[in-house]
VEXDREN-2710 file (C-alpha; in Angstrom, 1 decimal):
% VEXDREN-2710
k/r/px/py/pz
1/MET/32.9/-136.7/-35.7
2/GLU/30.3/-134.0/-35.8
3/LYS/32.9/-131.4/-37.0
4/LYS/33.9/-133.8/-39.8
5/LEU/30.3/-134.3/-40.8
6/ASN/29.6/-130.5/-40.8
7/LYS/32.7/-129.9/-42.8
8/ALA/31.8/-132.5/-45.4
9/LEU/28.2/-131.1/-45.7
10/ASP/29.6/-127.6/-46.1
11/GLU/31.9/-128.8/-48.9
12/LEU/28.9/-130.5/-50.6
13/ILE/26.9/-127.3/-50.4
14/LEU/29.8/-125.2/-51.6
15/THR/30.2/-127.6/-54.6
16/ILE/26.6/-127.2/-55.6
17/LYS/26.8/-123.4/-55.1
18/GLU/29.9/-123.2/-57.3
19/SER/28.4/-125.3/-60.0
20/THR/27.7/-123.8/-63.4
21/ASP/24.1/-124.8/-63.2
22/TYR/23.5/-123.1/-59.8
23/LYS/25.2/-119.9/-60.9
24/LYS/23.2/-119.9/-64.1
25/CYS/20.0/-120.4/-62.1
26/LEU/20.7/-117.3/-60.0
27/GLU/21.5/-115.2/-63.1
28/LEU/18.4/-116.3/-65.0
29/LYS/16.2/-115.9/-61.9
30/GLU/17.3/-112.2/-61.7
31/ARG/16.6/-111.8/-65.4
32/LEU/13.2/-113.4/-65.0
33/LYS/12.3/-111.0/-62.2
34/LYS/12.9/-108.2/-64.7
35/SER/10.6/-109.7/-67.3
36/ASN/7.2/-108.3/-66.9
37/ASP/5.8/-110.7/-69.5
38/VAL/6.9/-113.7/-67.6
39/LEU/5.9/-112.3/-64.2
40/GLU/2.4/-111.4/-65.4
41/LEU/2.0/-114.9/-67.0
42/VAL/3.2/-116.7/-63.8
43/SER/0.8/-114.5/-61.8
44/GLU/-2.1/-115.3/-64.1
45/ILE/-1.2/-119.1/-64.0
46/LYS/-1.3/-119.0/-60.2
47/LYS/-4.6/-117.3/-60.1
48/THR/-6.0/-119.7/-62.7
49/GLN/-4.7/-122.7/-60.7
50/LYS/-6.6/-121.5/-57.7
51/GLU/-9.8/-121.1/-59.8
52/TYR/-9.4/-124.6/-61.1
53/VAL/-8.9/-126.1/-57.7
54/LYS/-12.1/-124.5/-56.5
55/SER/-14.2/-125.3/-59.5
56/ASN/-12.6/-128.3/-61.2
57/ASP/-13.9/-126.8/-64.4
58/VAL/-12.5/-128.5/-67.6
59/GLY/-12.6/-125.1/-69.4
60/ILE/-10.4/-123.5/-66.7
61/LEU/-8.0/-126.5/-67.0
62/GLU/-7.7/-126.0/-70.7
63/LYS/-7.0/-122.3/-70.2
64/LEU/-4.4/-123.3/-67.6
65/ASN/-2.7/-125.8/-69.9
66/ASP/-2.6/-123.1/-72.7
67/MET/-1.0/-120.6/-70.4
68/THR/1.5/-123.1/-69.1
69/LYS/2.5/-124.1/-72.6
70/LYS/2.9/-120.4/-73.5
71/LEU/5.2/-120.0/-70.4
72/GLU/7.3/-123.1/-71.4
73/GLU/7.8/-121.6/-74.9
74/ILE/9.6/-118.6/-73.5
75/PRO/13.3/-119.3/-74.0
76/LEU/14.5/-117.5/-70.8
77/TYR/12.0/-119.4/-68.6
78/ASN/12.8/-122.7/-70.4
79/THR/16.5/-122.3/-69.9
80/TYR/16.0/-121.4/-66.2
81/MET/13.9/-124.5/-65.6
82/TYR/16.5/-126.6/-67.3
83/HIS/19.3/-125.4/-65.0
84/LEU/17.0/-125.5/-61.9
85/GLU/16.1/-129.2/-62.7
86/ARG/19.9/-130.0/-62.8
87/VAL/20.5/-128.2/-59.5
88/ASN/17.6/-130.1/-57.9
89/LEU/19.0/-133.3/-59.3
90/MET/22.3/-132.6/-57.6
91/ILE/20.5/-131.9/-54.3
92/ASP/18.4/-135.0/-54.6
93/THR/21.4/-137.2/-55.3
94/VAL/23.2/-135.8/-52.2
95/LYS/20.0/-136.4/-50.1
96/ASP/19.6/-139.9/-51.4
97/GLU/23.2/-140.8/-50.8
98/LEU/23.1/-139.4/-47.3
99/ALA/19.9/-141.4/-46.6
100/LYS/21.5/-144.5/-47.9
101/TYR/24.6/-143.9/-45.8
102/PHE/22.7/-143.4/-42.6
103/ASN/20.4/-146.3/-43.3
104/ASP/23.3/-148.6/-43.9
105/LEU/25.1/-147.3/-40.8
106/LEU/22.1/-147.9/-38.6
107/ASN/21.4/-151.3/-40.0
108/GLU/25.0/-152.3/-39.6
109/GLU/24.8/-151.4/-35.9
110/LYS/21.7/-153.6/-35.4
111/LEU/23.6/-156.7/-36.4
END
């Protein structure tokens, strides 16, 4: 039974890895790593997030929102996030279905 379960999980993982969205994510992630503008903006956003958490200053929050909006307007980043969201949705669906399966299985045994 364990071998069958491992094989089924391996097939699910392979299906996700072979999906167009996953492959596109990897491609776009590499392109993002080469984009100094995006890297600098992400770094600045992270730094500003830390500042905001420490200070809870509304001015810093506005600055953070402006930088985030600017990042989301970059087509390369926006496309990456689109495909990443789709991959995460696939993973969440598998996770939810597995949880439901095991929950049903365990509840069935209790009867």
